[in-house]
Each structure stands twice: as C-alpha cells, then as structure tokens.
PDB file as gemmi writes it, atoms N, CA and C in Angstrom:
CRYST1    1.000    1.000    1.000  90.00  90.00  90.00 P 1                      
ATOM      1  N   MET A   1     -26.510 -24.524 -14.758  1.00  0.00           N  
ATOM      2  CA  MET A   1     -27.895 -24.625 -14.312  1.00  0.00           C  
ATOM      3  C   MET A   1     -28.800 -24.581 -15.539  1.00  0.00           C  
ATOM      4  N   SER A   2     -29.765 -25.454 -15.573  1.00  0.00           N  
ATOM      5  CA  SER A   2     -30.735 -25.511 -16.655  1.00  0.00           C  
ATOM      6  C   SER A   2     -32.021 -24.840 -16.200  1.00  0.00           C  
ATOM      7  N   ILE A   3     -32.450 -23.825 -16.942  1.00  0.00           N  
ATOM      8  CA  ILE A   3     -33.650 -23.078 -16.574  1.00  0.00           C  
ATOM      9  C   ILE A   3     -34.666 -23.141 -17.699  1.00  0.00           C  
ATOM     10  N   GLN A   4     -35.890 -23.506 -17.329  1.00  0.00           N  
ATOM     11  CA  GLN A   4     -37.024 -23.478 -18.248  1.00  0.00           C  
ATOM     12  C   GLN A   4     -37.921 -22.326 -17.805  1.00  0.00           C  
ATOM     13  N   PHE A   5     -38.193 -21.417 -18.700  1.00  0.00           N  
ATOM     14  CA  PHE A   5     -38.953 -20.201 -18.413  1.00  0.00           C  
ATOM     15  C   PHE A   5     -40.270 -20.275 -19.183  1.00  0.00           C  
ATOM     16  N   TYR A   6     -41.387 -20.193 -18.469  1.00  0.00           N  
ATOM     17  CA  TYR A   6     -42.712 -20.292 -19.072  1.00  0.00           C  
ATOM     18  C   TYR A   6     -43.439 -18.964 -18.930  1.00  0.00           C  
ATOM     19  N   GLY A   7     -44.035 -18.505 -20.037  1.00  0.00           N  
ATOM     20  CA  GLY A   7     -44.771 -17.257 -19.969  1.00  0.00           C  
ATOM     21  C   GLY A   7     -45.362 -16.862 -21.301  1.00  0.00           C  
ATOM     22  N   ILE A   8     -45.739 -15.603 -21.369  1.00  0.00           N  
ATOM     23  CA  ILE A   8     -46.314 -15.001 -22.565  1.00  0.00           C  
ATOM     24  C   ILE A   8     -45.429 -13.795 -22.890  1.00  0.00           C  
ATOM     25  N   PRO A   9     -44.880 -13.741 -24.104  1.00  0.00           N  
ATOM     26  CA  PRO A   9     -43.876 -12.725 -24.414  1.00  0.00           C  
ATOM     27  C   PRO A   9     -44.296 -11.275 -24.204  1.00  0.00           C  
ATOM     28  N   ASN A  10     -45.571 -10.943 -24.429  1.00  0.00           N  
ATOM     29  CA  ASN A  10     -45.978  -9.547 -24.311  1.00  0.00           C  
ATOM     30  C   ASN A  10     -46.405  -9.158 -22.899  1.00  0.00           C  
ATOM     31  N   CYS A  11     -46.314 -10.068 -21.937  1.00  0.00           N  
ATOM     32  CA  CYS A  11     -46.639  -9.776 -20.533  1.00  0.00           C  
ATOM     33  C   CYS A  11     -45.529  -8.903 -19.934  1.00  0.00           C  
ATOM     34  N   ASP A  12     -45.899  -7.804 -19.306  1.00  0.00           N  
ATOM     35  CA  ASP A  12     -44.903  -6.894 -18.724  1.00  0.00           C  
ATOM     36  C   ASP A  12     -44.033  -7.566 -17.674  1.00  0.00           C  
ATOM     37  N   THR A  13     -44.619  -8.406 -16.849  1.00  0.00           N  
ATOM     38  CA  THR A  13     -43.845  -9.097 -15.815  1.00  0.00           C  
ATOM     39  C   THR A  13     -42.857 -10.070 -16.449  1.00  0.00           C  
ATOM     40  N   VAL A  14     -43.280 -10.748 -17.490  1.00  0.00           N  
ATOM     41  CA  VAL A  14     -42.381 -11.661 -18.202  1.00  0.00           C  
ATOM     42  C   VAL A  14     -41.227 -10.871 -18.822  1.00  0.00           C  
ATOM     43  N   LYS A  15     -41.529  -9.728 -19.400  1.00  0.00           N  
ATOM     44  CA  LYS A  15     -40.472  -8.890 -19.983  1.00  0.00           C  
ATOM     45  C   LYS A  15     -39.456  -8.475 -18.925  1.00  0.00           C  
ATOM     46  N   LYS A  16     -39.929  -8.046 -17.761  1.00  0.00           N  
ATOM     47  CA  LYS A  16     -39.026  -7.648 -16.673  1.00  0.00           C  
ATOM     48  C   LYS A  16     -38.174  -8.824 -16.210  1.00  0.00           C  
ATOM     49  N   ALA A  17     -38.799  -9.992 -16.078  1.00  0.00           N  
ATOM     50  CA  ALA A  17     -38.082 -11.182 -15.614  1.00  0.00           C  
ATOM     51  C   ALA A  17     -37.033 -11.620 -16.631  1.00  0.00           C  
ATOM     52  N   ARG A  18     -37.363 -11.587 -17.902  1.00  0.00           N  
ATOM     53  CA  ARG A  18     -36.398 -11.965 -18.940  1.00  0.00           C  
ATOM     54  C   ARG A  18     -35.229 -10.987 -18.954  1.00  0.00           C  
ATOM     55  N   LYS A  19     -35.531  -9.711 -18.808  1.00  0.00           N  
ATOM     56  CA  LYS A  19     -34.457  -8.704 -18.765  1.00  0.00           C  
ATOM     57  C   LYS A  19     -33.554  -8.963 -17.565  1.00  0.00           C  
ATOM     58  N   TRP A  20     -34.143  -9.264 -16.421  1.00  0.00           N  
ATOM     59  CA  TRP A  20     -33.368  -9.537 -15.215  1.00  0.00           C  
ATOM     60  C   TRP A  20     -32.449 -10.738 -15.439  1.00  0.00           C  
ATOM     61  N   LEU A  21     -32.978 -11.817 -16.006  1.00  0.00           N  
ATOM     62  CA  LEU A  21     -32.161 -13.004 -16.280  1.00  0.00           C  
ATOM     63  C   LEU A  21     -30.994 -12.665 -17.204  1.00  0.00           C  
ATOM     64  N   GLU A  22     -31.270 -11.888 -18.237  1.00  0.00           N  
ATOM     65  CA  GLU A  22     -30.214 -11.502 -19.173  1.00  0.00           C  
ATOM     66  C   GLU A  22     -29.157 -10.643 -18.486  1.00  0.00           C  
ATOM     67  N   GLU A  23     -29.586  -9.728 -17.629  1.00  0.00           N  
ATOM     68  CA  GLU A  23     -28.632  -8.886 -16.895  1.00  0.00           C  
ATOM     69  C   GLU A  23     -27.769  -9.712 -15.943  1.00  0.00           C  
ATOM     70  N   GLN A  24     -28.310 -10.800 -15.420  1.00  0.00           N  
ATOM     71  CA  GLN A  24     -27.565 -11.673 -14.508  1.00  0.00           C  
ATOM     72  C   GLN A  24     -26.718 -12.693 -15.274  1.00  0.00           C  
ATOM     73  N   GLY A  25     -26.879 -12.739 -16.580  1.00  0.00           N  
ATOM     74  CA  GLY A  25     -26.146 -13.707 -17.392  1.00  0.00           C  
ATOM     75  C   GLY A  25     -26.656 -15.128 -17.245  1.00  0.00           C  
ATOM     76  N   VAL A  26     -27.931 -15.273 -16.929  1.00  0.00           N  
ATOM     77  CA  VAL A  26     -28.529 -16.591 -16.736  1.00  0.00           C  
ATOM     78  C   VAL A  26     -29.231 -17.005 -18.030  1.00  0.00           C  
ATOM     79  N   ALA A  27     -28.780 -18.103 -18.610  1.00  0.00           N  
ATOM     80  CA  ALA A  27     -29.385 -18.617 -19.840  1.00  0.00           C  
ATOM     81  C   ALA A  27     -30.660 -19.393 -19.498  1.00  0.00           C  
ATOM     82  N   TYR A  28     -31.591 -19.388 -20.413  1.00  0.00           N  
ATOM     83  CA  TYR A  28     -32.860 -20.080 -20.187  1.00  0.00           C  
ATOM     84  C   TYR A  28     -33.477 -20.479 -21.516  1.00  0.00           C  
ATOM     85  N   ASP A  29     -34.359 -21.467 -21.457  1.00  0.00           N  
ATOM     86  CA  ASP A  29     -35.186 -21.850 -22.594  1.00  0.00           C  
ATOM     87  C   ASP A  29     -36.575 -21.293 -22.326  1.00  0.00           C  
ATOM     88  N   PHE A  30     -37.149 -20.626 -23.332  1.00  0.00           N  
ATOM     89  CA  PHE A  30     -38.444 -19.970 -23.166  1.00  0.00           C  
ATOM     90  C   PHE A  30     -39.557 -20.803 -23.789  1.00  0.00           C  
ATOM     91  N   HIS A  31     -40.615 -20.994 -23.039  1.00  0.00           N  
ATOM     92  CA  HIS A  31     -41.822 -21.689 -23.503  1.00  0.00           C  
ATOM     93  C   HIS A  31     -42.945 -20.659 -23.564  1.00  0.00           C  
ATOM     94  N   ASP A  32     -43.429 -20.399 -24.758  1.00  0.00           N  
ATOM     95  CA  ASP A  32     -44.493 -19.426 -24.994  1.00  0.00           C  
ATOM     96  C   ASP A  32     -45.843 -20.136 -24.920  1.00  0.00           C  
ATOM     97  N   TYR A  33     -46.609 -19.844 -23.865  1.00  0.00           N  
ATOM     98  CA  TYR A  33     -47.925 -20.461 -23.706  1.00  0.00           C  
ATOM     99  C   TYR A  33     -48.847 -20.210 -24.896  1.00  0.00           C  
ATOM    100  N   LYS A  34     -48.756 -19.032 -25.481  1.00  0.00           N  
ATOM    101  CA  LYS A  34     -49.661 -18.688 -26.578  1.00  0.00           C  
ATOM    102  C   LYS A  34     -49.402 -19.567 -27.800  1.00  0.00           C  
ATOM    103  N   LYS A  35     -48.138 -19.882 -28.064  1.00  0.00           N  
ATOM    104  CA  LYS A  35     -47.791 -20.690 -29.229  1.00  0.00           C  
ATOM    105  C   LYS A  35     -47.735 -22.181 -28.915  1.00  0.00           C  
ATOM    106  N   GLU A  36     -47.275 -22.529 -27.708  1.00  0.00           N  
ATOM    107  CA  GLU A  36     -47.005 -23.926 -27.381  1.00  0.00           C  
ATOM    108  C   GLU A  36     -48.014 -24.546 -26.410  1.00  0.00           C  
ATOM    109  N   GLY A  37     -48.899 -23.722 -25.855  1.00  0.00           N  
ATOM    110  CA  GLY A  37     -49.905 -24.224 -24.930  1.00  0.00           C  
ATOM    111  C   GLY A  37     -49.336 -24.565 -23.561  1.00  0.00           C  
ATOM    112  N   ALA A  38     -50.190 -25.116 -22.723  1.00  0.00           N  
ATOM    113  CA  ALA A  38     -49.817 -25.494 -21.355  1.00  0.00           C  
ATOM    114  C   ALA A  38     -50.249 -26.937 -21.124  1.00  0.00           C  
ATOM    115  N   ASP A  39     -49.311 -27.775 -20.815  1.00  0.00           N  
ATOM    116  CA  ASP A  39     -49.558 -29.199 -20.606  1.00  0.00           C  
ATOM    117  C   ASP A  39     -50.267 -29.434 -19.268  1.00  0.00           C  
ATOM    118  N   PRO A  40     -51.443 -30.059 -19.283  1.00  0.00           N  
ATOM    119  CA  PRO A  40     -52.175 -30.296 -18.034  1.00  0.00           C  
ATOM    120  C   PRO A  40     -51.386 -31.115 -17.006  1.00  0.00           C  
ATOM    121  N   ASN A  41     -50.601 -32.084 -17.456  1.00  0.00           N  
ATOM    122  CA  ASN A  41     -49.796 -32.871 -16.514  1.00  0.00           C  
ATOM    123  C   ASN A  41     -48.764 -32.001 -15.805  1.00  0.00           C  
ATOM    124  N   MET A  42     -48.151 -31.107 -16.552  1.00  0.00           N  
ATOM    125  CA  MET A  42     -47.181 -30.179 -15.983  1.00  0.00           C  
ATOM    126  C   MET A  42     -47.883 -29.237 -14.993  1.00  0.00           C  
ATOM    127  N   LEU A  43     -49.057 -28.751 -15.364  1.00  0.00           N  
ATOM    128  CA  LEU A  43     -49.818 -27.862 -14.481  1.00  0.00           C  
ATOM    129  C   LEU A  43     -50.195 -28.567 -13.178  1.00  0.00           C  
ATOM    130  N   ARG A  44     -50.589 -29.838 -13.278  1.00  0.00           N  
ATOM    131  CA  ARG A  44     -50.905 -30.610 -12.069  1.00  0.00           C  
ATOM    132  C   ARG A  44     -49.681 -30.728 -11.169  1.00  0.00           C  
ATOM    133  N   HIS A  45     -48.527 -30.989 -11.780  1.00  0.00           N  
ATOM    134  CA  HIS A  45     -47.280 -31.095 -11.014  1.00  0.00           C  
ATOM    135  C   HIS A  45     -46.973 -29.770 -10.308  1.00  0.00           C  
ATOM    136  N   TRP A  46     -47.055 -28.677 -11.055  1.00  0.00           N  
ATOM    137  CA  TRP A  46     -46.786 -27.360 -10.470  1.00  0.00           C  
ATOM    138  C   TRP A  46     -47.769 -27.062  -9.349  1.00  0.00           C  
ATOM    139  N   ALA A  47     -49.040 -27.335  -9.585  1.00  0.00           N  
ATOM    140  CA  ALA A  47     -50.071 -27.075  -8.572  1.00  0.00           C  
ATOM    141  C   ALA A  47     -49.799 -27.900  -7.315  1.00  0.00           C  
ATOM    142  N   GLY A  48     -49.283 -29.099  -7.487  1.00  0.00           N  
ATOM    143  CA  GLY A  48     -48.909 -29.912  -6.338  1.00  0.00           C  
ATOM    144  C   GLY A  48     -47.717 -29.352  -5.591  1.00  0.00           C  
ATOM    145  N   ALA A  49     -46.804 -28.723  -6.325  1.00  0.00           N  
ATOM    146  CA  ALA A  49     -45.589 -28.175  -5.718  1.00  0.00           C  
ATOM    147  C   ALA A  49     -45.830 -26.854  -4.992  1.00  0.00           C  
ATOM    148  N   VAL A  50     -46.609 -25.959  -5.594  1.00  0.00           N  
ATOM    149  CA  VAL A  50     -46.784 -24.618  -5.015  1.00  0.00           C  
ATOM    150  C   VAL A  50     -48.220 -24.323  -4.585  1.00  0.00           C  
ATOM    151  N   GLY A  51     -49.140 -25.224  -4.922  1.00  0.00           N  
ATOM    152  CA  GLY A  51     -50.552 -24.984  -4.644  1.00  0.00           C  
ATOM    153  C   GLY A  51     -51.211 -24.323  -5.839  1.00  0.00           C  
ATOM    154  N   TRP A  52     -52.380 -24.815  -6.214  1.00  0.00           N  
ATOM    155  CA  TRP A  52     -53.060 -24.252  -7.385  1.00  0.00           C  
ATOM    156  C   TRP A  52     -53.435 -22.793  -7.160  1.00  0.00           C  
ATOM    157  N   GLU A  53     -53.648 -22.414  -5.897  1.00  0.00           N  
ATOM    158  CA  GLU A  53     -54.023 -21.031  -5.593  1.00  0.00           C  
ATOM    159  C   GLU A  53     -52.909 -20.056  -5.972  1.00  0.00           C  
ATOM    160  N   ALA A  54     -51.656 -20.462  -5.800  1.00  0.00           N  
ATOM    161  CA  ALA A  54     -50.517 -19.608  -6.152  1.00  0.00           C  
ATOM    162  C   ALA A  54     -50.312 -19.551  -7.657  1.00  0.00           C  
ATOM    163  N   LEU A  55     -50.774 -20.554  -8.348  1.00  0.00           N  
ATOM    164  CA  LEU A  55     -50.554 -20.671  -9.787  1.00  0.00           C  
ATOM    165  C   LEU A  55     -51.642 -20.000 -10.619  1.00  0.00           C  
ATOM    166  N   LEU A  56     -52.853 -19.961 -10.104  1.00  0.00           N  
ATOM    167  CA  LEU A  56     -53.995 -19.405 -10.843  1.00  0.00           C  
ATOM    168  C   LEU A  56     -54.042 -17.886 -10.676  1.00  0.00           C  
ATOM    169  N   ASN A  57     -53.975 -17.187 -11.798  1.00  0.00           N  
ATOM    170  CA  ASN A  57     -54.036 -15.724 -11.796  1.00  0.00           C  
ATOM    171  C   ASN A  57     -55.495 -15.275 -11.830  1.00  0.00           C  
ATOM    172  N   ARG A  58     -55.996 -14.889 -10.670  1.00  0.00           N  
ATOM    173  CA  ARG A  58     -57.387 -14.427 -10.574  1.00  0.00           C  
ATOM    174  C   ARG A  58     -57.525 -12.925 -10.814  1.00  0.00           C  
ATOM    175  N   ARG A  59     -56.411 -12.221 -10.948  1.00  0.00           N  
ATOM    176  CA  ARG A  59     -56.458 -10.756 -11.078  1.00  0.00           C  
ATOM    177  C   ARG A  59     -56.613 -10.267 -12.511  1.00  0.00           C  
ATOM    178  N   GLY A  60     -56.297 -11.104 -13.474  1.00  0.00           N  
ATOM    179  CA  GLY A  60     -56.266 -10.663 -14.862  1.00  0.00           C  
ATOM    180  C   GLY A  60     -57.629 -10.593 -15.526  1.00  0.00           C  
ATOM    181  N   THR A  61     -57.617 -10.012 -16.698  1.00  0.00           N  
ATOM    182  CA  THR A  61     -58.850  -9.865 -17.464  1.00  0.00           C  
ATOM    183  C   THR A  61     -59.375 -11.209 -17.955  1.00  0.00           C  
ATOM    184  N   THR A  62     -58.499 -12.166 -18.170  1.00  0.00           N  
ATOM    185  CA  THR A  62     -58.955 -13.484 -18.626  1.00  0.00           C  
ATOM    186  C   THR A  62     -59.847 -14.121 -17.568  1.00  0.00           C  
ATOM    187  N   PHE A  63     -59.429 -14.079 -16.307  1.00  0.00           N  
ATOM    188  CA  PHE A  63     -60.245 -14.666 -15.237  1.00  0.00           C  
ATOM    189  C   PHE A  63     -61.565 -13.919 -15.098  1.00  0.00           C  
ATOM    190  N   ARG A  64     -61.504 -12.601 -15.108  1.00  0.00           N  
ATOM    191  CA  ARG A  64     -62.730 -11.805 -14.967  1.00  0.00           C  
ATOM    192  C   ARG A  64     -63.692 -12.030 -16.124  1.00  0.00           C  
ATOM    193  N   GLY A  65     -63.147 -12.419 -17.286  1.00  0.00           N  
ATOM    194  CA  GLY A  65     -63.980 -12.643 -18.460  1.00  0.00           C  
ATOM    195  C   GLY A  65     -64.596 -14.025 -18.541  1.00  0.00           C  
ATOM    196  N   LEU A  66     -64.213 -14.913 -17.622  1.00  0.00           N  
ATOM    197  CA  LEU A  66     -64.797 -16.257 -17.618  1.00  0.00           C  
ATOM    198  C   LEU A  66     -66.252 -16.209 -17.168  1.00  0.00           C  
ATOM    199  N   PRO A  67     -67.048 -17.159 -17.628  1.00  0.00           N  
ATOM    200  CA  PRO A  67     -68.422 -17.244 -17.120  1.00  0.00           C  
ATOM    201  C   PRO A  67     -68.402 -17.458 -15.600  1.00  0.00           C  
ATOM    202  N   GLU A  68     -69.409 -16.963 -14.943  1.00  0.00           N  
ATOM    203  CA  GLU A  68     -69.475 -17.060 -13.482  1.00  0.00           C  
ATOM    204  C   GLU A  68     -69.352 -18.509 -13.004  1.00  0.00           C  
ATOM    205  N   ALA A  69     -69.941 -19.429 -13.730  1.00  0.00           N  
ATOM    206  CA  ALA A  69     -69.865 -20.843 -13.347  1.00  0.00           C  
ATOM    207  C   ALA A  69     -68.426 -21.355 -13.330  1.00  0.00           C  
ATOM    208  N   ASP A  70     -67.593 -20.833 -14.225  1.00  0.00           N  
ATOM    209  CA  ASP A  70     -66.183 -21.240 -14.252  1.00  0.00           C  
ATOM    210  C   ASP A  70     -65.389 -20.616 -13.103  1.00  0.00           C  
ATOM    211  N   ARG A  71     -65.799 -19.447 -12.653  1.00  0.00           N  
ATOM    212  CA  ARG A  71     -65.076 -18.750 -11.578  1.00  0.00           C  
ATOM    213  C   ARG A  71     -65.464 -19.245 -10.189  1.00  0.00           C  
ATOM    214  N   GLU A  72     -66.532 -20.010 -10.097  1.00  0.00           N  
ATOM    215  CA  GLU A  72     -67.009 -20.479  -8.799  1.00  0.00           C  
ATOM    216  C   GLU A  72     -66.624 -21.936  -8.565  1.00  0.00           C  
ATOM    217  N   GLY A  73     -66.455 -22.288  -7.299  1.00  0.00           N  
ATOM    218  CA  GLY A  73     -66.202 -23.673  -6.923  1.00  0.00           C  
ATOM    219  C   GLY A  73     -64.911 -24.242  -7.466  1.00  0.00           C  
ATOM    220  N   ILE A  74     -63.884 -23.417  -7.530  1.00  0.00           N  
ATOM    221  CA  ILE A  74     -62.619 -23.878  -8.103  1.00  0.00           C  
ATOM    222  C   ILE A  74     -61.862 -24.732  -7.086  1.00  0.00           C  
ATOM    223  N   ASP A  75     -61.437 -25.895  -7.562  1.00  0.00           N  
ATOM    224  CA  ASP A  75     -60.537 -26.761  -6.815  1.00  0.00           C  
ATOM    225  C   ASP A  75     -59.333 -27.039  -7.719  1.00  0.00           C  
ATOM    226  N   LYS A  76     -58.438 -27.901  -7.287  1.00  0.00           N  
ATOM    227  CA  LYS A  76     -57.222 -28.156  -8.068  1.00  0.00           C  
ATOM    228  C   LYS A  76     -57.544 -28.648  -9.478  1.00  0.00           C  
ATOM    229  N   ALA A  77     -58.433 -29.625  -9.602  1.00  0.00           N  
ATOM    230  CA  ALA A  77     -58.759 -30.194 -10.911  1.00  0.00           C  
ATOM    231  C   ALA A  77     -59.363 -29.140 -11.843  1.00  0.00           C  
ATOM    232  N   LYS A  78     -60.275 -28.337 -11.308  1.00  0.00           N  
ATOM    233  CA  LYS A  78     -60.912 -27.306 -12.133  1.00  0.00           C  
ATOM    234  C   LYS A  78     -59.903 -26.218 -12.500  1.00  0.00           C  
ATOM    235  N   ALA A  79     -59.042 -25.840 -11.563  1.00  0.00           N  
ATOM    236  CA  ALA A  79     -58.021 -24.834 -11.841  1.00  0.00           C  
ATOM    237  C   ALA A  79     -57.085 -25.304 -12.943  1.00  0.00           C  
ATOM    238  N   VAL A  80     -56.643 -26.547 -12.870  1.00  0.00           N  
ATOM    239  CA  VAL A  80     -55.747 -27.096 -13.897  1.00  0.00           C  
ATOM    240  C   VAL A  80     -56.441 -27.097 -15.258  1.00  0.00           C  
ATOM    241  N   ALA A  81     -57.698 -27.519 -15.305  1.00  0.00           N  
ATOM    242  CA  ALA A  81     -58.445 -27.536 -16.566  1.00  0.00           C  
ATOM    243  C   ALA A  81     -58.598 -26.131 -17.137  1.00  0.00           C  
ATOM    244  N   LEU A  82     -58.898 -25.164 -16.274  1.00  0.00           N  
ATOM    245  CA  LEU A  82     -59.037 -23.779 -16.731  1.00  0.00           C  
ATOM    246  C   LEU A  82     -57.720 -23.238 -17.259  1.00  0.00           C  
ATOM    247  N   MET A  83     -56.618 -23.493 -16.540  1.00  0.00           N  
ATOM    248  CA  MET A  83     -55.311 -22.992 -16.973  1.00  0.00           C  
ATOM    249  C   MET A  83     -54.859 -23.657 -18.271  1.00  0.00           C  
ATOM    250  N   ALA A  84     -55.171 -24.940 -18.440  1.00  0.00           N  
ATOM    251  CA  ALA A  84     -54.813 -25.625 -19.687  1.00  0.00           C  
ATOM    252  C   ALA A  84     -55.595 -25.045 -20.862  1.00  0.00           C  
ATOM    253  N   ALA A  85     -56.857 -24.727 -20.633  1.00  0.00           N  
ATOM    254  CA  ALA A  85     -57.701 -24.165 -21.685  1.00  0.00           C  
ATOM    255  C   ALA A  85     -57.404 -22.695 -21.953  1.00  0.00           C  
ATOM    256  N   HIS A  86     -56.970 -21.980 -20.909  1.00  0.00           N  
ATOM    257  CA  HIS A  86     -56.706 -20.533 -21.008  1.00  0.00           C  
ATOM    258  C   HIS A  86     -55.351 -20.244 -20.349  1.00  0.00           C  
ATOM    259  N   PRO A  87     -54.237 -20.449 -21.052  1.00  0.00           N  
ATOM    260  CA  PRO A  87     -52.911 -20.267 -20.438  1.00  0.00           C  
ATOM    261  C   PRO A  87     -52.675 -18.877 -19.837  1.00  0.00           C  
ATOM    262  N   SER A  88     -53.443 -17.894 -20.249  1.00  0.00           N  
ATOM    263  CA  SER A  88     -53.306 -16.562 -19.648  1.00  0.00           C  
ATOM    264  C   SER A  88     -53.724 -16.561 -18.181  1.00  0.00           C  
ATOM    265  N   LEU A  89     -54.375 -17.618 -17.729  1.00  0.00           N  
ATOM    266  CA  LEU A  89     -54.766 -17.735 -16.321  1.00  0.00           C  
ATOM    267  C   LEU A  89     -53.610 -18.179 -15.425  1.00  0.00           C  
ATOM    268  N   ILE A  90     -52.496 -18.585 -16.028  1.00  0.00           N  
ATOM    269  CA  ILE A  90     -51.351 -19.036 -15.239  1.00  0.00           C  
ATOM    270  C   ILE A  90     -50.558 -17.807 -14.801  1.00  0.00           C  
ATOM    271  N   LYS A  91     -50.305 -17.709 -13.499  1.00  0.00           N  
ATOM    272  CA  LYS A  91     -49.498 -16.597 -13.000  1.00  0.00           C  
ATOM    273  C   LYS A  91     -48.132 -16.672 -13.672  1.00  0.00           C  
ATOM    274  N   ARG A  92     -47.626 -15.519 -14.061  1.00  0.00           N  
ATOM    275  CA  ARG A  92     -46.390 -15.483 -14.828  1.00  0.00           C  
ATOM    276  C   ARG A  92     -45.317 -14.665 -14.130  1.00  0.00           C  
ATOM    277  N   PRO A  93     -44.099 -15.054 -14.460  1.00  0.00           N  
ATOM    278  CA  PRO A  93     -43.658 -16.258 -15.151  1.00  0.00           C  
ATOM    279  C   PRO A  93     -43.564 -17.445 -14.210  1.00  0.00           C  
ATOM    280  N   VAL A  94     -43.373 -18.614 -14.805  1.00  0.00           N  
ATOM    281  CA  VAL A  94     -43.050 -19.821 -14.057  1.00  0.00           C  
ATOM    282  C   VAL A  94     -41.658 -20.240 -14.521  1.00  0.00           C  
ATOM    283  N   VAL A  95     -40.786 -20.490 -13.562  1.00  0.00           N  
ATOM    284  CA  VAL A  95     -39.419 -20.905 -13.877  1.00  0.00           C  
ATOM    285  C   VAL A  95     -39.116 -22.212 -13.158  1.00  0.00           C  
ATOM    286  N   ILE A  96     -38.653 -23.165 -13.933  1.00  0.00           N  
ATOM    287  CA  ILE A  96     -38.180 -24.426 -13.367  1.00  0.00           C  
ATOM    288  C   ILE A  96     -36.661 -24.381 -13.436  1.00  0.00           C  
ATOM    289  N   TYR A  97     -36.039 -24.620 -12.316  1.00  0.00           N  
ATOM    290  CA  TYR A  97     -34.575 -24.640 -12.262  1.00  0.00           C  
ATOM    291  C   TYR A  97     -34.142 -25.890 -11.506  1.00  0.00           C  
ATOM    292  N   ASP A  98     -32.840 -26.101 -11.414  1.00  0.00           N  
ATOM    293  CA  ASP A  98     -32.299 -27.341 -10.856  1.00  0.00           C  
ATOM    294  C   ASP A  98     -32.883 -27.713  -9.497  1.00  0.00           C  
ATOM    295  N   ASN A  99     -33.103 -26.744  -8.640  1.00  0.00           N  
ATOM    296  CA  ASN A  99     -33.539 -27.038  -7.277  1.00  0.00           C  
ATOM    297  C   ASN A  99     -34.968 -26.628  -6.963  1.00  0.00           C  
ATOM    298  N   GLY A 100     -35.743 -26.291  -7.975  1.00  0.00           N  
ATOM    299  CA  GLY A 100     -37.090 -25.900  -7.623  1.00  0.00           C  
ATOM    300  C   GLY A 100     -37.903 -25.234  -8.694  1.00  0.00           C  
ATOM    301  N   LEU A 101     -38.908 -24.502  -8.228  1.00  0.00           N  
ATOM    302  CA  LEU A 101     -39.912 -23.871  -9.068  1.00  0.00           C  
ATOM    303  C   LEU A 101     -40.212 -22.481  -8.509  1.00  0.00           C  
ATOM    304  N   LEU A 102     -40.203 -21.495  -9.375  1.00  0.00           N  
ATOM    305  CA  LEU A 102     -40.551 -20.125  -9.005  1.00  0.00           C  
ATOM    306  C   LEU A 102     -41.808 -19.718  -9.769  1.00  0.00           C  
ATOM    307  N   VAL A 103     -42.739 -19.077  -9.082  1.00  0.00           N  
ATOM    308  CA  VAL A 103     -43.952 -18.572  -9.719  1.00  0.00           C  
ATOM    309  C   VAL A 103     -44.035 -17.087  -9.418  1.00  0.00           C  
ATOM    310  N   GLY A 104     -44.169 -16.294 -10.472  1.00  0.00           N  
ATOM    311  CA  GLY A 104     -44.161 -14.846 -10.313  1.00  0.00           C  
ATOM    312  C   GLY A 104     -42.728 -14.336 -10.310  1.00  0.00           C  
ATOM    313  N   PHE A 105     -42.582 -13.029 -10.336  1.00  0.00           N  
ATOM    314  CA  PHE A 105     -41.249 -12.432 -10.399  1.00  0.00           C  
ATOM    315  C   PHE A 105     -40.990 -11.586  -9.159  1.00  0.00           C  
ATOM    316  N   ASP A 106     -40.060 -12.060  -8.343  1.00  0.00           N  
ATOM    317  CA  ASP A 106     -39.602 -11.340  -7.154  1.00  0.00           C  
ATOM    318  C   ASP A 106     -38.089 -11.383  -7.192  1.00  0.00           C  
ATOM    319  N   THR A 107     -37.452 -10.215  -7.348  1.00  0.00           N  
ATOM    320  CA  THR A 107     -36.003 -10.199  -7.558  1.00  0.00           C  
ATOM    321  C   THR A 107     -35.227 -10.819  -6.400  1.00  0.00           C  
ATOM    322  N   ASP A 108     -35.648 -10.603  -5.168  1.00  0.00           N  
ATOM    323  CA  ASP A 108     -34.940 -11.201  -4.032  1.00  0.00           C  
ATOM    324  C   ASP A 108     -35.022 -12.721  -4.076  1.00  0.00           C  
ATOM    325  N   GLN A 109     -36.197 -13.217  -4.332  1.00  0.00           N  
ATOM    326  CA  GLN A 109     -36.421 -14.658  -4.426  1.00  0.00           C  
ATOM    327  C   GLN A 109     -35.612 -15.254  -5.588  1.00  0.00           C  
ATOM    328  N   TRP A 110     -35.646 -14.584  -6.713  1.00  0.00           N  
ATOM    329  CA  TRP A 110     -34.928 -15.071  -7.895  1.00  0.00           C  
ATOM    330  C   TRP A 110     -33.422 -15.017  -7.680  1.00  0.00           C  
ATOM    331  N   ASP A 111     -32.945 -13.948  -7.060  1.00  0.00           N  
ATOM    332  CA  ASP A 111     -31.506 -13.820  -6.786  1.00  0.00           C  
ATOM    333  C   ASP A 111     -31.033 -14.971  -5.899  1.00  0.00           C  
ATOM    334  N   ALA A 112     -31.790 -15.276  -4.855  1.00  0.00           N  
ATOM    335  CA  ALA A 112     -31.423 -16.359  -3.936  1.00  0.00           C  
ATOM    336  C   ALA A 112     -31.451 -17.713  -4.632  1.00  0.00           C  
ATOM    337  N   ALA A 113     -32.396 -17.910  -5.543  1.00  0.00           N  
ATOM    338  CA  ALA A 113     -32.553 -19.202  -6.189  1.00  0.00           C  
ATOM    339  C   ALA A 113     -31.639 -19.403  -7.392  1.00  0.00           C  
ATOM    340  N   LEU A 114     -31.393 -18.343  -8.148  1.00  0.00           N  
ATOM    341  CA  LEU A 114     -30.752 -18.503  -9.448  1.00  0.00           C  
ATOM    342  C   LEU A 114     -29.334 -17.955  -9.564  1.00  0.00           C  
ATOM    343  N   CYS A 115     -28.910 -17.181  -8.583  1.00  0.00           N  
ATOM    344  CA  CYS A 115     -27.573 -16.576  -8.705  1.00  0.00           C  
ATOM    345  C   CYS A 115     -26.613 -17.119  -7.651  1.00  0.00           C  
TER     346      CYS A 115                                                      
END                                                                             
C-alpha cells in the first residue's frame, strides 16, 4: 500500500498519527506543508472528495487570526485559496492511500482503512 501523509511536523495530532503508523508498521511518505506548501489543485480535489468544510480547520489560532473579511462568506473556492495561502488552516493530518482519503486522526477509522 502506498501512503502519502500530509501535515506539519510539530502538530500534536500529526505526531500521534505518525507514531500510530510506525507502531502498525505502515510505511508512508511525509509532505511537510511548512516546507513544501499546499497545492491548490490537490486541495480542490480533496475538498471535492470530503467537502471543504471537513478540510478547513476553523478551530486553530491561524483561522482566528485571519481578518474578519477572510473568515466570512467562505465557500469552496475561498476555502481552497485560504488553505493554499495558510497551510495551517488544513485539518491535519491528511492521508491518501490506495482506496481513499482520510482527514484527521481517528484510530478506528485508520485501522479499518490502513490495516
């Protein structure tokens, strides 16, 4: 199985997810948003697959720190543009595997999909 893992290395959820993958013996390629950025085309694809609402992290400090105009009237196009400009707005982690896409870390969901 080929797994692409997207996230930010110092994120606690990403750390837990990476540890879980290692404990399960699941190999993955890691994409660091901070160093490598977030491709808008990829974000559009993900938003189409899971919905931009599931992908946009509205709980973090990055979202709260945006100007009010950026936080209002969000649709798919605006969400993708915001996430491309501020990768910390992407809910983490995102995992692409042979049969799908996982957003966020839920051990039951990951176990069913990846093991």
